[in-house]
Each structure stands twice: as structure tokens, then as C-alpha cells.
C-alpha positions in Angstrom: -9.4 -3.0 -17.5 -7.1 0.0 -16.8 -5.8 0.9 -13.4 -6.4 4.3 -11.7 -3.9 6.5 -9.9 -4.1 8.4 -6.6 -3.1 12.0 -6.2 -2.4 12.7 -2.5 -4.3 15.8 -1.2 -2.2 16.1 2.0 0.8 18.3 2.9 3.4 18.4 1.6 1.5 18.7 -1.7 3.5 17.4 -4.7 2.1 18.0 -8.1 5.3 17.3 -9.9 4.2 13.8 -10.8 1.1 14.8 -12.7 2.8 14.5 -16.1 3.5 10.8 -15.4 -0.1 10.3 -14.2 -1.4 12.0 -17.3 0.8 9.9 -19.7 -2.0 7.5 -20.7 -1.0 4.8 -18.2 -4.0 5.4 -16.0 -7.7 5.4 -16.6 -8.3 8.3 -14.2 -6.6 10.2 -11.3 -8.5 9.9 -8.0 -8.3 12.6 -5.3 -9.4 11.9 -1.7 -11.2 14.5 0.3 -10.9 14.4 4.1 -10.7 16.6 7.1 -9.3 13.8 9.3 -7.4 10.6 8.6 -8.3 7.2 9.9 -5.1 7.0 12.0 -5.5 7.9 15.7 -3.3 10.8 16.9 -2.2 8.6 19.8 -0.1 6.3 17.6 1.1 9.0 15.2 4.2 9.7 17.3 7.9 8.7 17.0 7.2 6.1 19.7 5.1 4.1 17.3 6.2 5.2 13.8 9.1 7.0 12.1 6.5 8.5 9.7 5.8 11.0 12.6 9.3 12.4 12.1 8.4 13.1 8.4 5.0 14.7 9.1 3.9 16.2 12.4 0.3 15.0 11.9 -1.7 12.5 9.8 -4.4 15.1 9.3 -2.7 17.7 7.1 -5.5 17.5 4.5 -6.2 19.9 1.7 -9.5 20.5 0.0 -9.9 17.7 -2.5 -12.0 19.9 -4.9 -9.4 22.7 -4.8 -6.6 20.3 -5.6 -8.6 18.8 -8.4 -9.0 22.3 -9.9 -5.2 22.7 -9.8 -4.6 19.3 -11.3 -7.2 20.2 -14.0 -5.0 23.0 -15.4 -1.8 20.9 -15.1 -3.0 17.9 -17.1 -4.4 17.4 -20.6 -6.0 14.0 -21.1 -6.7 11.9 -18.0 -10.0 12.3 -16.2 -9.9 13.5 -12.6 -12.3 12.1 -9.9 -12.9 13.0 -6.3 -12.8 9.8 -4.3 -15.0 10.8 -2.6 -16.6 14.1 -1.5 -19.4 13.8 1.1 -22.7 15.5 0.8 -22.8 16.7 4.4 -20.0 19.2 4.7 -20.8 20.9 1.3 -24.2 22.1 0.3 -25.4 20.4 -3.0 -25.7 23.8 -4.7 -22.0 24.5 -3.9 -21.1 21.0 -5.2 -23.0 21.6 -8.4 -21.3 24.9 -9.1 -17.8 23.6 -8.0 -18.1 20.5 -10.2 -19.0 22.6 -13.3 -16.1 25.0 -12.5 -13.6 22.2 -12.3 -15.0 20.6 -15.4 -14.5 23.8 -17.4 -10.9 24.0 -16.1 -10.4 20.3 -17.0 -12.1 20.7 -20.4 -14.6 18.1 -19.7 -12.5 15.6 -17.7 -13.8 16.1 -14.2 -15.8 13.3 -12.4 -17.7 14.3 -9.3 -17.2 11.3 -6.9 -19.7 11.5 -4.0 -20.4 9.5 -0.8 -22.6 9.8 2.2 -19.7 10.6 4.5 -17.8 9.2 7.5 -18.2 10.2 11.1 -14.6 11.5 11.7 -14.9 14.1 8.9 -18.3 15.3 10.0 -19.2 15.0 13.7 -16.2 16.9 15.1 -17.1 19.9 13.0 -20.7 20.3 14.2 -22.4 18.9 11.1 -25.4 16.6 11.6 -24.8 13.0 10.7 -28.4 11.8 11.1 -30.0 9.9 8.1 -26.9 10.3 5.9 -28.3 8.1 3.1 -31.5 10.0 2.8 -29.5 13.3 2.9 -27.2 11.9 0.2 -30.0 11.0 -2.2 -31.7 14.4 -1.7 -28.4 16.1 -2.4 -28.2 14.2 -5.7 -31.6 15.5 -6.7 -30.6 19.1 -5.9 -27.4 18.8 -8.0 -29.2 17.4 -11.0 -32.1 19.9 -10.6 -29.7 22.8 -10.7 -27.7 21.4 -13.6 -30.6 20.6 -15.8 -33.0 23.5 -15.1 -32.9 26.4 -17.6 -34.8 28.7 -15.2 -34.9 29.5 -11.5 -36.2 26.6 -9.4 -37.9 25.9 -6.1 -37.3 22.7 -4.1 -38.8 21.6 -0.8 -37.0 18.6 0.7 -36.4 17.1 4.1 -32.8 18.6 4.2 -32.6 21.3 1.6 -34.7 24.2 0.4 -34.4 26.2 -2.8 -36.2 29.4 -3.6 -35.8 30.9 -7.1 -32.4 29.2 -7.2 -30.5 29.2 -10.4 -27.3 27.9 -11.8 -27.0 29.3 -15.4 -23.4 28.1 -16.0 -23.7 25.7 -18.9 -21.8 22.4 -18.9 -18.5 22.1 -20.8 -19.1 20.8 -24.3 -22.8 20.4 -23.5 -22.2 17.5 -21.1 -22.5 17.5 -17.4 -19.7 15.9 -15.3 -20.2 12.2 -14.6 -21.2 11.3 -11.0 -19.5 8.3 -9.4 -20.9 7.1 -6.1 -19.1 5.3 -3.2 -21.6 2.7 -1.9 -21.7 -0.6 -0.1 -25.0 -0.8 1.9 -28.2 -2.0 0.2 -29.8 1.5 0.0 -26.6 3.2 -1.3 -26.1 0.4 -3.9 -29.7 1.0 -5.1 -29.1 4.7 -5.3 -25.9 4.1 -7.3 -27.7 1.9 -9.7 -30.4 4.5 -10.3 -28.1 7.6 -10.5 -24.3 6.7 -10.8 -22.1 6.8 -13.9 -19.5 5.0 -11.9 -19.3 3.0 -8.6 -16.9 2.2 -5.9 -17.6 0.0 -2.9 -16.5 1.3 0.5 -15.2 -2.2 1.1 -15.3 -5.5 -0.9 -13.6 -8.3 1.0 -13.7 -11.0 -1.6 -14.3 -11.2 -5.4 -17.6 -12.8 -4.7 -18.6 -9.9 -2.4 -17.6 -7.4 -5.1 -19.6 -9.4 -7.8 -22.7 -9.5 -5.5 -22.6 -5.7 -4.9 -22.1 -5.0 -8.6 -25.0 -7.2 -9.5 -27.2 -5.2 -7.0 -26.0 -1.9 -8.7 -26.7 -3.2 -12.1 -30.1 -4.6 -11.1 -31.2 -1.3 -9.7 -30.0 0.4 -13.0 -32.0 -2.0 -15.1 -35.1 -1.5 -13.0 -34.7 2.3 -13.5 -34.5 1.9 -17.2 -30.8 2.6 -17.4 -28.1 0.7 -19.2 -26.5 -1.3 -16.3 -23.3 -1.8 -18.3 -22.8 1.9 -18.7 -21.9 2.2 -15.0 -18.1 2.0 -14.6 -17.1 -0.5 -11.8 -14.2 0.8 -9.7 -12.5 -0.2 -6.5 -9.8 1.0 -4.2 -8.0 -2.3 -3.5 -6.2 -1.9 -0.1 -3.4 -4.5 0.1 -0.1 -5.2 1.7 2.8 -5.5 -0.8 6.2 -6.8 0.3 9.2 -8.1 -1.5 9.4 -11.3 0.7 7.9 -13.0 3.7 10.3 -11.3 6.1 9.2 -7.8 4.9 5.6 -8.8 5.2 6.1 -10.1 8.7 7.5 -6.7 9.6 4.7 -4.8 8.0 1.9 -6.6 9.8 3.4 -5.7 13.2 3.5 -2.0 12.5 0.9 -0.1 14.7 -0.4 2.0 11.8 -1.0 -1.1 9.7 -2.7 -2.8 12.6 -4.9 0.3 12.8 -6.5 -0.7 9.5 -8.8 -3.0 11.4 -10.4 0.1 12.8 -12.0 0.4 9.4 -13.3 -3.1 9.4 -16.6 -4.0 11.1 -16.8 -6.8 13.6 -19.4 -8.5 11.4 -17.1 -8.5 8.4 -14.1 -9.8 10.4 -16.2 -12.6 11.9 -16.9 -13.9 8.4 -13.1 -14.6 8.2 -13.1 -16.4 11.5 -11.8 -13.6 13.7 -13.2 -11.6 16.6 -12.8 -7.9 16.4 -10.5 -6.4 19.0 -13.0 -3.6 19.7 -15.9 -6.0 20.3 -18.8 -7.6 18.4 -20.7 -4.2 18.0 -17.8 -2.4 16.2 -19.1 -1.0 12.9 -15.8 -0.2 11.2 -15.1 3.2 9.8 -18.6 4.4 10.7 -17.5 4.2 14.4 -14.1 5.9 14.1 -14.3 9.0 16.3 -11.1 10.8 17.6 -12.9 11.8 20.7 -13.6 8.2 21.8 -10.4 6.4 20.6 -8.3 7.4 23.5 -4.6 6.3 23.9 -5.4 3.6 26.4 -8.1 2.2 24.2 -5.9 2.2 21.1 -3.0 0.5 23.0 -5.4 -2.2 24.2 -6.7 -2.5 20.6 -3.2 -2.9 19.2 -2.3 -5.6 21.7 -5.4 -7.6 20.6 -4.8 -7.3 16.8 -3.5 -10.6 15.4 -1.5 -10.5 12.2 -3.6 -13.4 10.9 -6.7 -11.2 11.1 -5.1 -8.6 8.9 -3.9 -11.1 6.4 -7.3 -12.7 6.3 -9.0 -9.5 5.0 -6.3 -8.0 2.9 -4.7 -9.2 -0.3 -1.0 -9.5 0.5 2.3 -10.8 -0.9 4.7 -9.8 -3.6 3.6 -7.5 -6.4 2.9 -10.4 -8.7 0.9 -12.3 -6.0 -1.2 -9.2 -5.3 -1.8 -8.7 -9.0 -3.1 -12.2 -9.3 -5.5 -11.5 -6.4 -6.8 -8.3 -8.0 -7.2 -10.2 -11.2 -9.9 -12.2 -9.4 -11.8 -9.0 -8.8 -11.4 -8.1 -12.5 -13.0 -11.4 -13.3 -15.8 -10.5 -11.0 -16.5 -7.4 -13.0 -14.0 -4.7 -11.8 -12.8 -2.5 -14.6 -10.9 0.4 -12.9 -8.9 -0.8 -9.9 -6.6 1.4 -7.8 -4.0 -0.8 -6.0 -3.3 0.9 -2.7 -0.4 -0.5 -0.7 -1.1 -0.1 3.0 2.3 -1.5 3.6 3.6 2.0 3.1 2.2 2.8 6.6 4.7 0.5 8.2 7.4 3.1 8.2 9.7 5.3 6.0 11.7 2.4 4.5 8.5 0.6 3.5 7.0 3.8 2.2 10.1 4.4 0.0 9.6 1.0 -1.7 5.8 1.2 -2.0 5.5 3.2 -5.2 7.7 0.8 -7.1 5.9 -2.2 -5.7 2.5 -0.7 -6.8 3.8 0.0 -10.3 5.1 -3.6 -10.6 1.7 -4.9 -9.4 -0.1 -2.7 -11.9 2.2 -3.9 -14.8 1.6 -7.5 -13.8 -2.2 -7.0 -13.6 -2.3 -5.4 -17.0 -0.2 -8.3 -18.4 -2.6 -10.8 -16.8 -5.6 -9.1 -18.2 -4.0 -8.7 -21.6 -3.1 -12.3 -21.8 -6.7 -13.3 -21.0 -8.0 -11.0 -23.7 -5.8 -12.7 -26.3 -6.7 -16.2 -25.4 
């Protein structure tokens, strides 16, 4: 087990910490790729959060692939992974070429992290979001075809057409970039097992849930004649870290923290014994649409969010307590965790403490896993 690091791809861009991230502490450096954040504009105002005084918008995103290229030339040893790029906004031919380009800049350290996409990054920009899983699988086929063909190729798919298409750029060191896949649904997990070199779930709410999904991925790999243990199990572990109970009580009342439940489906929340504030049909991040989440609807949503519901679905507590919870996921098969402290969204004071809290949790997790290895 070795933790991963995040590199923010929003303004203000800060690459000054790359030397620390490239020091050997982390397994890999993950770079998100968004057009729009999950936080509604209506609560990104000084009325609701002092973070709005530090940044005028929660949507100041940069191109994750472009930032990865910059990070590639500023680092030496640690792999860089997009977490994740969707296959809707970028044509697979463009993804294939960009991945090879960044991998040459990184001297073989780039990982192409891919997913099927989220509504808020796609629909507002006029891209079609019908049949995203089928589109995703076909995009994978096109990427592999262009990488592995040594002559011009034709391709006739449901979503993409190639005619005498070629990509003669050879892979760095004779090896193509690894492809890691973000997947949680049954079809995406099956695709990950058949094609992925690494895997993230879009959400794993218990260690048992993580273990079940990982078993599905590995089962699909085995049926495809692949080594199931060669797939790297990863996870972005969203949690709430606080120094004490008083700080945690403050964090769970913050509007931007409450907004996390927008990413959780009603079905998932019901398994923890709570009704979703947006109703029984809410599908989580798949339904997040800036056009429909009006101010009145968000205010009503916030009034209905109970702190107990947040605490039910998120690991929480002191850094050491959170580390012990993440250790349960490691026991379930997780090998590369990224501990993401959502408590930073409670305001500037909590954000200032967050990086230190995460480092302490990482150190404790490494200690716990090391202690187990020596038993």
C-alpha cells in the first residue's frame, strides 16, 4: 500500500509543491479534469462560505491533460495520472495522441485515467450524453487500435469512424501508457476488468462494497484471460477530518459540505437508513445539472440535510481515526488510496488545516499497514 497525491487543476494554479509530491512519498500524482465543479453557484457566495472571498467561482478549471504535461517536465520519478478524463468531450484519436505526447514528456510515467463522464461537464456544452458506457468502450477500442496499428486503419463503430487513420508516434520506451478506468456500475466494472491496468470506483461506501466491486473487476479480467492481480486497485477516499468533535460539528453544518450529498444517490443513502433530501429518484452525481439546481431548490435541499446522513456515508474523525477506517479498505484490497478531506470545504480556517490533517492520516495509514506487514 502506498498513498497517492492530488494536484489541483484549478486557478490559482500552484506547481511549487511538485518537488514534495515527487519525493517518493506517493505512489502517483492524480490530476482531475473538469469543466464544472459539483458545487452549485448559488451557494458559492460570501453569504454561505468565506471560500467565495478567496475565489470568485468554484469552476475555474484548467485542462487536466495540459497540466499533466506541465507536471511531466517538472517531475522525475512519480507517475502522473488523470483522474479522470471522460471520453465524450475528447475524441479518442485526440486522447490517444495526447497520452503518447505526455508520456514522452514524462519519460514513460503517464497514466491515462478514463471515465464515461458526468452530466455537468458534458450536457451544458452541447455534447451528447446518450449511451455513455457504450461510447466509452468504443473509445477504448479506438485508442488501442491507433496505438497498436503500424499502418493506416479503418474503423466503423456506432460512435466513431476512422478512414485511413494513422498514429505513427511510437510509445516511449516501447510501452504504451497504462489505462486506468473509473467504474462503479456492472457494465463499467466488466469493462475495467477486460481492459484496465488500474481501477477507481466512482464511489465505494463500505469496505465490503469496495471488495465486491474489486471482485467483479478481477472476475472479468480472469474471464478475459488477463492476470486479475495485475490491475492496480485505487480509490479516492472522501472523508471529513477534524482535530476534535467541536470542529467536526462545525464542518458538517457548512453548506458546501452538506452539498456533498448531491453526489450520493437516494438508493445509496437509503442503505444507511436515510432519505435523500432530493427524493427517492435522485441518482447522485449523474443528476447534477447547474440548469436545474436553482437557488430555491438548493436552499430547500440544505434545510433537509441532516448531519447524521453525512456522517453515515463518510469516514470521519481525527486523522488517526480516519486512517483506521481507510485501513479497512486496504484490507478489502485497496492498494493506492487518496485521502481527500472534504472538511476543507467548510471554510478558509478548515482549508488551512486540511493539508496537515491529510498528511497525518497518510502517515498513520502507512504505519498501520507497515505494522501489519511485520506481524
